[in-house]
C-alpha positions, 0 to 999 in steps of 0.5 A: 548549478553544476555541469556534470561529466556528461556533455549537455547535461546540467544538474540543478539542486532544489529543496522541496518541502512536502508535509513539513519535511524538506527533501534535497533533490538533484534534477538533470536538465538534458541539453539539446541533442544530448541523450538522457542519462539512465537513472535507477528508479526506486519503487515505493515501499508498500504502506503498512498493513492494517492493524485492526482492533478487536471489536464485535462485528455486525451480523450473527455469522461474523467473527469478533476480530475485524480485518480492516483496510489500512489505506483507501484503494480497491480490493485486488484479491481475496487471499482466503475464503470463509472457513480458512484457518489463518495465523497472525500475519497471514494475508487475508485480502490484498488491496491495490492503491496507486498501483501497489498491492497492499496485503491486509493481514490477520491480527491474530490466529483464527478462522475466517468467519466472513469476507465482507467485500468482493474483488473490485470493490472500492474501500476507504481506510478502516473499511471492514474487509473480513472478520475472524473468530 
């Protein structure tokens, strides 16, 4: 334990293990009557976008290139519509997970053949969101 330069604030160091990875953290303990110190808050990086595999989709009008959710969440926004041309890396659908917006991108150039979800739909990792042809 160490006393910081600010009166009334005590710094404590801990080691926390999460999923087998150890993290060293420092926690400020504010004493009675002392104002808490402002600390910058880092925003978590968004989860990587889905890397869907090309596989035949169910339904005659659907394309053969699957665009799948990379994480569980809720459909936040439909960034494309059926018939739109997309390039590899263009956002097709945006999902929301833990207050973060996660773009789900086209794995290759193509045309949107189907949108298989609606805004507000819950999805799991691997859920088919759209298809391309």
